[in-house]
C-alpha positions in Angstrom: 102.0 29.9 114.5 100.3 32.8 116.9 103.4 34.5 117.5 104.8 34.8 113.9 106.8 38.1 113.6 105.7 40.4 111.3 107.1 43.6 109.9 105.6 46.7 108.4 106.5 46.7 104.6 104.9 49.9 103.5 108.3 52.2 104.0 110.7 53.8 101.5 113.0 52.0 99.4 115.0 52.1 96.3 112.6 52.0 93.3 113.5 49.6 90.5 113.8 51.3 86.9 112.3 48.0 85.4 108.9 48.3 87.3 106.2 50.7 85.6 105.8 54.3 87.2 102.1 53.3 88.0 101.8 49.5 88.4 98.7 47.6 87.6 98.3 45.9 90.9 95.9 42.8 91.0 95.1 40.7 94.0 94.3 36.7 93.8 94.6 33.8 96.0 98.1 32.4 96.4 98.4 29.0 94.6 100.9 26.3 94.5 103.2 27.2 92.0 104.0 30.3 94.4 105.7 28.2 96.7 109.3 29.2 95.9 108.6 32.5 95.6 106.7 32.6 98.9 109.3 30.8 100.5 112.1 33.3 99.3 110.0 36.8 100.3 109.5 35.2 103.6 113.5 34.4 104.1 114.1 38.1 102.9 111.8 39.9 105.1 111.5 38.0 108.3 113.8 37.5 111.1 112.9 33.8 111.7 112.7 30.5 109.6 109.6 29.1 108.8 108.7 25.6 108.5 108.0 23.9 105.3 104.8 22.6 106.4 103.5 26.4 107.1 104.4 27.3 103.2 102.6 23.8 102.1 99.7 25.1 104.2 99.4 28.2 102.8 99.7 27.3 99.1 97.3 24.4 99.1 94.9 26.3 101.4 94.9 23.9 104.4 93.7 25.7 107.4 94.9 28.9 106.3 93.7 31.5 103.8 95.8 33.8 101.8 95.9 36.6 99.1 98.7 37.4 96.7 99.5 40.7 95.1 100.9 40.7 91.3 101.9 43.5 88.7 100.0 42.9 85.5 102.0 45.6 84.0 105.5 43.5 84.2 106.7 41.5 81.3 105.1 38.5 80.6 106.9 36.0 82.2 106.7 38.1 85.5 103.2 39.3 85.5 101.9 36.7 87.8 104.8 36.5 90.0 104.4 37.2 93.8 105.3 41.0 94.9 103.2 40.7 98.2 101.2 38.5 100.1 99.2 38.1 103.4 98.2 35.0 105.4 95.7 34.3 107.8 93.7 31.7 109.9 90.2 31.2 111.3 90.4 31.0 115.1 87.3 30.2 117.3 86.2 33.3 119.3 85.6 31.5 122.4 89.4 30.1 122.2 91.0 33.3 121.3 93.3 35.4 123.4 90.7 38.3 123.0 87.5 36.4 123.7 86.9 38.9 126.8 87.2 41.9 124.3 84.8 40.5 121.8 81.0 40.9 122.2 79.7 37.5 120.6 76.9 34.8 121.7 78.9 32.0 123.7 75.9 29.6 122.9 76.8 29.9 119.2 80.2 28.1 119.3 80.9 28.5 115.9 81.5 32.1 116.0 85.2 33.2 114.5 88.0 35.5 114.4 90.3 35.8 111.7 94.2 36.2 112.9 96.6 37.7 110.3 99.9 35.4 110.5 102.3 37.1 108.0 102.3 40.2 105.8 105.0 40.9 103.2 105.9 43.0 100.0 108.9 42.9 97.9 111.3 45.8 98.5 110.9 47.5 95.2 107.0 47.8 95.5 107.0 49.4 99.0 105.2 52.9 99.3 102.7 51.7 96.9 99.7 51.0 99.4 99.9 47.2 98.6 100.2 46.5 102.3 97.0 48.2 103.2 95.2 47.0 100.3 96.1 43.4 101.3 94.9 43.8 104.9 91.5 45.3 103.4 90.9 42.4 101.4 91.1 40.3 104.8 88.9 42.5 106.4 86.3 42.6 103.4 86.4 38.8 103.3 85.7 38.6 107.0 83.1 41.2 106.9 81.2 38.9 104.4 81.2 36.1 106.8 78.3 36.6 109.3 79.8 34.2 111.9 83.1 36.4 111.9 83.5 38.8 114.7 86.8 40.5 114.1 90.2 40.6 112.6 93.3 40.8 114.9 97.1 40.8 114.8 100.3 41.7 116.6 102.7 43.9 115.8 105.9 44.4 117.4 106.1 47.7 119.8 109.0 49.6 118.0 107.4 49.3 114.5 106.0 52.7 114.4 105.2 52.6 110.8 103.0 49.4 111.0 101.3 51.1 114.2 100.4 54.0 112.2 99.1 51.9 109.2 96.6 49.6 111.4 95.5 52.9 113.3 94.6 54.6 109.9 92.8 51.3 109.0 90.8 51.6 111.8 92.5 48.9 114.1 92.3 49.6 117.8 95.1 48.6 119.8 93.8 46.9 122.9 96.6 45.7 124.6 100.6 45.7 125.3 101.9 42.3 125.5 105.7 42.5 127.2 108.3 40.1 125.9 105.8 38.4 123.5 108.1 38.3 120.7 111.7 36.1 121.0 114.2 37.4 118.3 117.9 36.3 118.4 117.5 35.6 121.9 116.1 39.0 122.8 112.7 39.7 124.0 110.4 42.4 122.4 107.2 43.8 123.4 104.3 43.9 121.1 100.9 45.5 120.7 97.6 43.8 120.0 95.2 45.3 117.2 91.6 44.4 116.7 89.4 45.3 113.8 86.0 44.6 115.1 83.1 43.8 112.5 79.6 42.3 112.3 78.3 43.9 115.5 81.3 42.9 117.4 82.7 45.6 119.8 85.0 46.0 122.9 82.5 46.2 126.1 82.8 48.4 129.1 84.7 46.6 131.8 82.8 45.5 134.9 85.1 47.6 136.9 84.3 50.4 134.9 80.7 50.1 135.2 80.9 49.6 138.9 83.4 52.8 139.3 80.7 54.7 137.3 78.0 53.6 139.7 79.7 54.3 143.1 81.0 57.6 142.3 77.5 58.6 140.9 76.0 57.5 144.3 78.5 59.3 146.5 78.1 62.5 144.3 74.5 62.2 144.8 75.1 61.8 148.7 77.3 64.5 149.0 75.1 67.0 147.1 71.9 66.0 149.1 74.1 66.3 152.5 75.8 69.3 151.7 72.6 71.2 150.9 70.8 70.2 154.1 73.6 70.6 156.6 74.4 74.1 155.3 70.7 75.3 155.5 69.9 74.3 159.1 71.6 72.6 162.1 70.1 70.6 165.0 68.7 67.4 166.0 65.6 67.9 163.7 67.5 68.7 160.5 69.8 65.6 161.2 66.9 63.4 161.2 65.7 64.9 158.0 69.4 64.4 156.6 69.5 60.7 157.5 66.2 60.4 156.0 67.2 62.5 152.8 70.5 60.3 152.7 68.6 57.1 152.8 66.3 58.5 149.9 69.2 59.7 147.9 70.7 56.2 148.0 67.6 54.5 147.2 67.3 57.3 144.5 70.8 57.0 143.1 70.6 53.5 142.9 67.9 53.5 140.6 69.1 56.2 138.8 72.5 54.6 138.2 70.7 51.5 136.8 68.7 53.9 134.5 71.9 55.9 133.4 73.9 52.8 133.1 71.3 51.1 130.7 71.1 54.5 128.8 74.8 54.6 128.4 75.6 51.4 127.9 75.1 51.4 123.9 77.7 54.5 124.1 80.0 52.1 125.8 79.6 49.0 123.6 79.5 51.2 120.4 82.1 51.3 117.7 84.1 54.3 116.7 82.5 55.5 113.6 84.6 57.4 111.0 84.0 61.3 110.2 81.6 62.1 107.4 82.8 62.7 103.7 84.1 66.6 103.5 81.7 68.2 101.3 81.6 71.9 100.8 84.5 73.3 103.0 87.7 72.0 104.8 88.2 74.4 107.5 92.0 73.9 108.7 93.4 74.9 112.1 97.0 75.4 111.7 99.6 74.8 114.5 102.9 76.0 113.8 105.2 74.1 116.4 108.5 75.4 116.4 110.4 78.3 114.8 109.4 78.9 111.1 110.8 81.9 109.0 108.4 84.4 107.2 108.8 83.0 104.0 107.8 79.4 105.3 104.6 80.7 106.8 103.8 82.8 103.8 104.4 80.0 101.5 102.2 77.6 103.1 99.3 80.3 103.4 99.8 81.5 99.7 99.4 77.7 98.7 96.3 77.3 100.7 94.7 80.2 99.3 95.6 79.1 95.7 93.9 75.8 96.2 90.5 77.5 95.2 91.9 80.4 92.9 90.7 79.5 89.6 89.9 83.1 87.9 90.5 83.6 84.5 93.5 86.0 85.0 96.6 84.5 86.0 98.9 81.9 84.1 97.9 78.3 83.5 98.3 75.5 84.7 96.9 76.7 88.0 97.0 74.9 91.5 93.2 74.9 91.6 93.4 72.6 88.4 95.3 70.3 90.5 92.6 70.4 93.2 89.7 69.8 91.0 91.3 66.4 90.3 90.8 66.1 94.0 87.1 67.2 93.9 86.5 64.9 91.0 86.8 61.7 93.6 83.5 62.8 95.4 81.9 61.3 92.3 83.0 58.0 93.7 81.2 58.4 97.1 78.0 56.6 98.1 76.2 60.1 98.2 77.0 60.8 94.7 73.3 61.0 93.9 73.0 64.1 96.1 75.2 65.7 93.5 72.9 64.7 90.3 71.7 67.6 88.2 68.0 67.4 87.8 67.8 68.3 84.3 70.7 66.9 82.7 70.7 63.6 85.1 74.6 64.2 85.2 76.6 63.9 88.3 78.7 66.9 89.1 81.7 66.7 91.7 81.0 69.5 94.4 83.6 72.2 95.1 85.8 71.6 98.2 86.6 75.1 99.4 90.0 75.1 101.7 90.3 78.0 104.1 92.3 78.7 107.2 90.1 79.4 110.3 92.8 79.4 113.0 96.5 79.7 113.1 98.5 79.3 116.5 102.2 79.3 116.7 103.8 77.5 119.6 107.6 78.6 119.4 108.7 77.2 122.7 107.7 73.6 121.6 105.7 72.9 124.7 105.9 68.8 124.2 109.5 69.1 123.5 111.7 68.7 120.5 111.3 64.9 120.3 108.0 63.6 119.2 106.3 60.5 120.3 103.1 58.9 119.4 101.7 60.2 122.7 102.8 63.8 122.5 102.0 63.9 118.9 98.2 63.4 119.8 98.6 66.3 122.1 99.7 68.6 119.3 96.5 67.3 117.3 94.2 68.4 120.4 96.1 71.6 120.4 95.5 72.3 117.0 91.8 71.6 117.4 91.5 73.8 120.4 87.8 74.4 121.0 86.7 74.1 117.6 84.5 71.2 116.6 84.4 71.1 112.7 88.1 71.7 111.6 90.8 69.9 110.1 94.0 70.0 112.5 97.1 70.5 110.5 100.2 70.1 112.7 103.3 71.9 111.1 106.7 70.8 112.6 109.9 72.9 112.4 113.3 71.7 111.3 114.1 71.8 115.0 111.7 69.0 115.6 113.1 65.2 115.5 109.8 63.1 114.1 111.4 59.7 113.8 109.5 58.7 117.1 106.2 59.1 114.9 107.1 57.4 111.6 108.8 60.3 109.8 111.5 59.8 107.5 110.9 56.0 107.5 109.0 56.2 104.3 106.7 58.8 105.5 107.1 62.7 104.9 103.5 63.3 106.1 100.9 61.9 108.2 97.4 61.7 107.1 95.5 59.7 110.0 92.7 59.7 112.2 93.0 60.7 116.2 90.9 59.8 119.0 90.2 62.9 121.0 88.9 63.4 124.5 85.4 64.4 124.8 84.5 63.4 121.5 82.8 60.5 120.2 84.1 60.1 116.6 88.1 59.9 115.6 89.2 63.2 113.8 91.3 63.2 110.5 94.4 65.4 110.8 97.4 66.1 108.7 100.7 66.5 110.4 103.8 67.7 108.2 107.3 68.1 108.9 110.3 70.7 107.4 112.8 68.1 106.5 115.7 70.3 105.9 117.9 68.9 108.9 116.5 65.5 109.6 115.8 64.0 106.1 116.1 66.1 103.1 117.6 63.3 100.7 113.8 61.4 101.4 111.7 64.3 101.8 112.9 67.5 100.3 113.8 66.1 96.8 114.1 67.5 93.9 115.5 70.5 96.1 117.8 68.1 97.7 120.1 65.3 96.5 118.0 61.7 97.2 119.5 59.6 99.4 117.9 56.2 97.8 117.5 55.3 94.3 118.5 57.3 91.2 119.8 60.7 92.2 118.8 62.8 88.9 119.0 66.5 88.9 118.3 68.7 91.9 116.5 72.2 91.2 116.5 75.6 93.0 113.0 75.7 95.2 110.6 78.4 93.6 110.5 80.4 96.9 114.2 80.3 97.4 114.1 78.3 100.7 113.9 74.4 100.7 112.1 74.0 103.9 109.1 76.4 102.7 108.6 74.5 99.2 109.0 70.9 100.9 106.6 71.9 103.5 104.1 72.7 100.4 104.9 69.6 98.7 104.1 67.8 101.9 101.0 69.4 102.8 99.6 69.1 99.3 100.2 65.4 99.6 98.2 65.6 103.0 95.3 67.6 101.9 94.7 65.4 98.5 95.1 62.0 100.5 92.6 63.4 103.1 89.8 65.2 101.0 89.6 62.1 98.7 89.5 59.7 101.7 88.8 61.4 105.1 88.4 58.5 107.1 91.4 56.8 105.9 89.7 53.7 104.8 88.7 52.8 101.0 85.5 51.5 102.2 83.9 55.0 101.8 84.4 54.8 97.9 82.1 53.1 95.4 84.8 50.5 94.2 84.9 49.1 90.8 85.3 45.1 91.5 86.4 42.2 89.6 85.4 38.9 91.2 87.7 35.8 90.5 87.1 32.3 91.8 89.8 30.0 93.6 88.7 26.7 92.1 85.3 26.9 93.1 86.2 27.2 96.7 85.5 30.9 97.5 85.0 34.2 95.7 87.0 37.2 96.4 86.4 40.7 95.2 89.5 42.6 94.4 89.2 46.5 94.3 91.0 48.7 92.0 90.4 51.8 93.9 93.6 53.9 95.0 94.0 54.9 98.4 95.9 58.0 99.3 96.3 59.2 95.5 98.7 61.8 95.8 101.1 59.4 97.8 100.4 57.1 95.0 102.2 59.3 92.6 105.0 60.2 95.3 108.0 62.0 93.2 106.0 62.5 89.8 106.0 66.3 89.1 105.7 66.2 85.4 104.5 63.8 82.5 107.3 61.4 81.4 108.6 61.1 85.3 110.8 58.1 86.1 112.7 57.4 89.3 115.4 60.0 89.4 113.6 62.4 86.8 111.0 64.6 88.0 109.1 65.0 84.7 108.2 67.8 82.6 108.6 71.0 84.7 109.7 74.6 84.1 112.3 76.7 85.6 112.0 80.3 86.1 114.7 82.0 84.2 115.1 85.0 86.8 115.1 82.9 90.1 116.1 79.4 89.0 113.2 77.9 90.8 111.3 75.0 89.6 107.8 75.0 89.3 104.7 73.1 87.6 101.8 75.3 88.6 100.7 79.0 89.2 98.8 80.4 92.3 97.6 83.6 93.7 99.6 86.8 92.8 101.3 84.7 89.9 103.3 82.9 92.6 105.0 79.8 91.4 104.7 76.2 93.1 105.7 72.8 92.8 103.2 70.5 93.8 102.9 66.5 93.5 100.6 64.7 90.8 97.6 62.9 91.8 96.0 59.8 90.7 93.4 60.3 88.5 90.6 57.7 88.6 89.1 58.5 85.2 92.2 57.9 83.4 93.8 55.4 85.8 97.3 57.6 85.6 99.0 60.0 87.4 97.7 63.5 86.7 100.3 66.0 86.2 100.0 69.8 85.9 102.4 69.8 82.8 
């Protein structure tokens, strides 16, 4: 069962009007009465046929652990019906295919790993973060087992959306396996992803250590030799030189061992997530491609409007929306830092957003076709030599971003990137002008939707579809990043509900909502439903649709955001 193909299921799809706008998703173990539904979803999602023994093992918990997702807000006869699942099994660390990557005590033969077998979500519930939550359930369960050293899985190499998801969940891609999958008589490569837990980590390879020591010794010898040869020449100095070389070799060897011992913890350490942004989000903008003055001005005006909460001006304001984002900090582990001494009341700190750098690359140095490789270079370019900035990469309409997952259920990226010379991964935002590539998916309601109920379309408040589509995607990325900067829900104090699986094991199900702006995609006002934006306003002069005001009485249409206090999508109107 180690080669079950998996498909990433967090992509866009037609929304079912029978589904609640904000479904109440709960997670539980898979039970025997889920058998028929489980088989049906596997047939619908995966390109291969699974044997009946596999399904029997899943529903009866024989050598397989599993979690199911259900929507409690559905009618009674469907409220406990499977809408998603994840199945996994235990593998002994010493017998696994990543035993050379995992740091574990070989004398303890019981140390294990968890291998994810299959992951699936029905089409009408995609884009709700269910796949991410299911994987998180596996990670939390594994983390509670002291003998478990990690969670790992395979993903087909062309599934860019899945690759992005696993990176966002802090999985590490450790290998590319050529011809791993055989589907319909055709071989496909796969990537191997690992999430290290309980002190496990990827060690430096012996080759890397050897190369480091040899290079250090060579550089030490060359340095001493160059200095002596340049100072004096002659037999006497040649003897001194040979003596110095011997001394350098000896001292270099000792120093190499010392430095290796000092650097070893760095080699063996895991990448730690970045800190919670409390105080200021300093943005470094990279404009990649050609943008109109209206598009650039629109983005700048929106960013300035985020903290514009002066009494003057019209309501509702963009800043009121941002205060909902700031309220998420009350749920962080550091909440006591913000507790007021007199009232003993927790107050969410302000998050100021400002642009500290703006860089334009109209010639598109890395080309018009984006891949994961050159996308990371764009992030590095946006950071420049600044250490504490959030890079924001804005892609023009000329850039084709399918290679990094855009227009495949994703209109903006909010992810982590490993930057050369930096120990910790950096969160970044990448948004795309969808005018040419996928306006039906990422420019609604300014363009006719290409999936689901089409509904009404509106004029953009600025007069340019690309400008206001960029604002919607940037607002989504900013809100998701500010509420969850390390792109993992484990930073938050989650409200939990324990449940028991016939006394076999206890699980904890989190009701925390990851990516709160993405959660409320295509909701712009109260009363929204698929194909209808909800309550918004239309400017009688320009005909532009809006739901909030910013600086200089400017009008914006911004996405709603999930409010953890009311457990619903907060809308400006």
